[in-house]
N, C-alpha and C positions, 0 to 999 in steps of 0.2 A: 862163384863168390869167393874171394880171396880174403882169408882172415889170418893174421899172423899167428904163428904157432906158439901157444902158451898152455899151461896146464888147464885141462877142461874145467876144473872146479875153482880156478882162481877168481878173485874179485875183479881183476882187470878183464878177464874173459867174460864174466857175467855182465859187467858194465858195457863192454864193447858190443855184445850182441843185443843188449837192451837198447842201446843208442842206435844201433844199425836198424833194427826193425821198428823202433819207435819213431825214427825220423821219417821212414817211408809211411808208417801209419799216420803220422801227423798230417801229411798231405791229404790223406783220405778224410781225416777229421775236419780239416779246413773246408773241404768240399761238402761234407755233411752239415757243417755249420751254416754254410750258404744255403743249402737245401732246406734246412729247418727254418731259417729266417724267412725264406720265400713261402714256405708252407704256412707259417704263422701269419704272414701278411695276407695271403690269398684265401685260406680256408679257416683260419682262427683256431681257437681251442677245440671247438666241436669237430672240425675236420681232422685235427691231430688225434683226437680221441678215437674217431672212427677208423683212421688209418692204423692206429696202434692195435685196436680190437681186431681188425681184419688180419693183420700180420701175425698176431699171437695165435689166432685160430688156424691160419695156414701153417704156422710152425708146429702146432700140436698134431695136425693131420699128417704133416710131412714126417715128423719124428715117429709116428705110429706105423708108417708104411715104408720107411727107408731101409729096413733090415739092418741098420747099424753099419752100412757099407762105408760111410765116411770115416769110421773108426777102424773096423777090421781090415779094410783094404790097405790102409797105411802101414800097419805092422807087417803084413805079408810082403808087400812091395818093397819096403825098406830092407827086409831080410834078404830078398832075392837080389836087389840092386847092390846092396852092400857087400855081397859075396861074389859079385861079378857074373851072376847068372842072367845075362842080358836077354837071351832068347826066352827063358822062363818068365822073366819080368814082362817082356812084350806080350807073351801069351796071357799072363795074368791081367795085364791092363785091358786086353780085349774082353776077358771074362768080367772084370769090374764094370766095364761100359755096358755089356749085355745085361747084367743084373741091375745096374742102375737104371737102364731104360725100362726094364720090367717094373721096377719099384716106382718109377715116375708115372707110368700108365696106371698102376694100381692106386697110387696116391690121388691122381686126378679122378678116377672112378669113385673112390671112397668119398672124396670131397663133394662130388655131385650127389651121391646117394644120401650122404649125411646132412646135406644142406637144410632140409626141413627141421631136423633135430637141432642143428646148430642155431638156426634162426630162432627157434622157440626158446632155447637157453639164453640167447643174447638179447633178444628183443621182446620175449614174452608171447610171440605169435609166429606161426609157420608161414605167414603171408609173405615174409621177406626172404623166402627160400631162394628165389632167383638171384637176389643180391649176393648171398653167400655162395651160390653155385659158381659165381665168377671167380672164386678163389682157386678153382681147380687148376687153371694154367699156372698160377703162382706156385702151387704145391709141386707140380711136375717140373717146372724150370728150376726151382730151388733144389730138388732132388738131383737133377742132372748136373747142376753146378757143383753140388756137394761131391759127386763122383769125380768130376774133373779136378777139384781141389785136392781130393784124397790122392789122386795120381801124382799131382805136383809135389805134395808132401812126401809121399812114399819114395819118389825118385830123387828127393832132396833138391828140387828145382825151386829153392826158396826165393831167390831173386825174381824169377818169373812169376811166382805166386804173389809176391808183394806188388809188382808192377801191374799184374792183372787186377788186384784189389783196387789200386788207384784208378785204373781204367774203368772198372765197374762203378766206382763212386762218381766219376766224371760223367759217364753215360747215364747213370741214374739221375743226376742233376739235370742233364739236358732233356731227359724224358719227362720228369715230373713238373718242372717249373712252368713250361708252356701250358700243360694240361690244367694245372691248378689256376693259372692266370686266366685262361679262356673259359674253363668249365666250372670252376669253383668246386663245390662238394661232389658234383657229378663226375669230376675228373679223377677222383681218388682211386677207384678200382682200376680204370684204364692205366693210370700212372703206376700203380703197384704191379700190374701185369707186365708193363713195359720194362720196369726196373728189374723184375725177376728175369725177363728175357735178356736184358743187357748184361746182367751178371753172368748168366750162362754163356753168352757169346764171348765175353772177355775170358772166362775160365777155360772154355773149350779151345779158343785160339791159342792160349798159352800152353795148354796141355798137349794139343795136337802138334805143336812145334817140338815138344819133348818126345812124344811118341805118337806116330800116325794113328788116325782114328779108324779103328776096325772093330767089328763085332765078332764074337765067337759063335760058332754053331752050337745049338742046344744039344750037344752030345752028352754021353755019360760023364766025361771028364769035366765039362762045363757045369753040369748039374751037381756033381760032387764038390767042385770048388765053390759053387754058390752056397751049398748047404754048409760047408765048412765056414764060410764067411758069415753066414747068418747065425750059425751056432755061436761063433765068437762074439758077434755083435748084439746078440739078443739082450744081454744084461745092459749093454750100453744103450740100446733102444729103450729099454724100460726106464733107465735113468733120464734119457732125453724126453720121453713122454711125460714123466713126472715133473721134470723141470718146466716144460712148456705148459703142462696142466696147471702147475702152481702159478705161473705168470698169468695165465688166462683166468684162474680162480680169483686172483687179486682184482682184475678188471671187472669181472662179473660181481664180485663181492662189493666193490665200490658202487656199482650201479644199483645194487639191491639193498644198500644201506643208506640211501638218501642222496647218493651222488648222481650226477648227470653225465651226458656225453662230454660236456665241457670239463667236468671233473676228471674224466679219463684223459683228456688232452693235457690238463695241467699235471696230472700224475706222470704221464708219459714224458713230458718235458722235464719234470724234476728228476725222473729216473735217468734220463739221458744225460743231464748235467752232472748227476752224481756218479754214474757208472761209466758211460761211454767215453768221456774225455779223459778221465783218470785211467782208463784201460791202456793208455799209451805205455804205462810203466810195465804192463803185463804181457806185451805183445810177443816177447821172445820166449815165453813159457813153452808153447807147443813146439816151436821150431827148434829150440836149442836145449832147454832144460829137461824136457821129457826124455830125450835120447841119453843125456848124461845120467839122469836118475836111473833109467833102465839098466845102464851098464854098471851102476854102483850097487844094485840090489843084492849082489852076492856077498858083499862085505858090509856088516852092520855099521862099522865105524865110518867107512867111506860114504855110506848112505846118509848117516846123520850129518856128516860134514857138508855134503851136497845140499841137503834140505836147509841146514842152518845158514849157510852162506847165501842161498837164494832168498831166504826169508829176510836176512839182514839187509841185503841190497834193496829189496822191495819196500821195507819199512822206512829206510833212510831216504828213499826217493819219494815215496808217496806222501809223507807227512808235510814236508815243505810245499809240495804241490797243492795239497788240500788247504793248507793255511793261506797260501797266496790266492787261491780260488775263492775262498770264503771272504777274504778281505775286499775283493772287487766284485762280489757276486751281484749286488743290486744293479750295478752298471752293466755287468755281463748279461744278465737276463734281458734287459732292454735292448742291448746290442744284438744278441742272438735271436731274440723273439720280438715281442712288443710289450708295451706297458700293461697289456691285459694278462700277462703271465707273472706279474709281481708276486702273486700268491704262492709261487713255488719257492721263493727265497727261504722261508722257514723250513720247508721240507728238505731242501738241499743241505742246509746247514746241519739239520738234525740227522740226515742220512749219511753225512760224510764219514761218520764213524764206521759205517759198513765197509768202506774201502780200506780203512786201517786194519780191520779184522780180516778182510780178504787177503791183504798182504801177509798176515800171520798164518792163515790156514791154507792158502792156495798151494804153496810148495808141498806141504804134507799131504794134501788131498790127492796128489798124483800117485801116491805110493801104491794103492791097489792096482791101478792101471799099469804101472811099471812092473809090478810083480805078476801081472796076468790074472789077478783076482777080481774079475769083472763083477761077480755077484756081491762081493764086499762093497765095491763102489756103488752098486745099485741100491743096496740097503741103506747105505749112508745118505745117498741122495734122497731116498724115500723119507727118511727122518727129517731132513732139512726141508723138503718140499711140503711136508705136512705142517711144519712149524712156521715157515716163511709167510704163506698167505694169511694164516691165523694172526700172526703178530702184526702184519701191515694193516689188515682190515680192522682188528681191534684198536690199533693206534688211530686209525682214521675216525672210528666211531667216537673215541674218547677225546681226540684233539685235532680233528681235521687233517689237512695235508701235513702239518708239522708232526702230528702224532703218527701219521703213516711213515714219515721219515725216521722217527724214533723206532718204529716197529721194524724197519729195515735194518737199522743198526743193531737192534736186539737179535734179529735173525742172524746177523753176521757173528755176534758174540756167541750165540748158541752153536753155530756151526764150528767155530774155533774150538770151543770146549769139547764138543763131540769128537772132532777129528783128533785132538790131542789125547783124550782119554782112551779112545778105541785103538788108535794106531800106536800108542805107547805100549799097549798090551800085545797087539797083533804083530807089530814090526820092530818093537824095541826103540821107538822114536824117543829121542831125548833132545832137549833144547840146552845149548851151552849157556853157562852163566853170563858170559859176555854179551851174547845175542839177546838173552832175556833182559839184561840190564838196559841195553840200548833201546830195546822195544818198549820197556816201561817208561823210560824218560821221554821218548818220542811220543808215546801215548798221552802222557801228562801234558806235554806242550800242546798237543793237538786239542785235548779237552779244554785247556785254558783259552786257546785261541778261538775255538768254536763257541764257548760260553760267552766270550766277550762280544760276539756278533749280536747278542740280544741286549747289550748294555744300552740304557736310555740316553747316554751321552756319547756323542760321536767321538770326542777326544779320547774317552776311555776305550771305545771300540777300536779306534785306529791305533792307539798306543799299545794296548795289550796284543792286538792282532799282529802289528808290525814287529813287536819285540819277540813274540813266539816264533814268527816266521824267520827272523834273522838268527835266533839261537838255534833253531832246528837245522837251518841251512848251513850254519857254521859247523855244527856237530857232524853233519853228513860230509861236508867238504874235508874237514880235518881227518876224519876216519879214512876216506877214500885216498887221500894223499899218503897216509901212513901205510896203506896196504898195496901200494903200487908194486 
């Protein structure tokens, strides 16, 4: 992948990488839009709710049994490949694949053994254990795919990773649509299993082209390397378990506070509209920003500049996107789903503030990982994952899906304040006055535009929404032109 040589922390550099990875990710989003549309047509809100519940459950089991390999393997491989130790990198790849296979088998066994307990928690009876037992292959394939993705990231084969992601999205669409059309709700679990297999096949093909597929013998060296990876990834595993647990807790909380499986489907659709499509702006974070931040941690001034510039770009990009999305949201929902999903419109509008706060806290949230302070990262995730489901469920009880959206925004605000307060003391994090000023102005424009979405007169809604969109876009364009 050829990128013109520029200072690693320049605004042009950040924009270029954001556009590069965002454009590839956009194709994946288009494919997922088509898949979601077909899912809504063939299995409706109930089917989407079941699919979301199954995937969150599989994610939780996978996070608990993956040893954190998808995180720890990247750092070690990147260090070896970056210093030219190609033989050592090849050996470590075989170790990663060996331990990933062990983790995949363990995850499948745990999913099978825990299926009665999971069924009781989700459905109130263990009679449906055989249904949840079918999540075992999903857990195994997801773990295997995560290992191959870690290899691609560690070897800096980012273009191959992006193309494999697109191929995975296309294969998933081809797997799920016929099953949903022919089998309805009975096709959900087979479709999810085939999708997990397709993702693994795409990732393994790309990673095998970068490094031939071999397993390491379970010798003393392999065992020691595995223990080292697991030790490094343990806190990351804990954070992943808490994150997946928080997501699952929201779904179970909605079910046990008056919601139905159709409610889960609506929430899943609203969450996807809020988070997944806006994530285009954040796609370069793992591939580019994390490496730059890791290199900048030795100098506090450089670290602050790196965080501030990344935050600046994210806020200036995300606010016009959110305002444009809110303006056409009622038509977008019917286009992407069906008119049975109209109830998610208030939720998405109320939850859009979460993505604004995510733009503010995400760059700083990488600090403990860049510094190698995995336990700090875990405790911060624990605080958020306790607050997040509580806020969303309380919001749903008080205000339905719209209240759940407000709860999500409140969780984002909480995480922003927590990150800023703790990392100010821990790492000397400071926000420059210019970045703070632009963030406040963009936040006020976003709040005005979102509030106008609830106006009783369409002229007022369109007038204020279009005005805030144009002003925010003009501010962003003017700033980026000045910083070329």
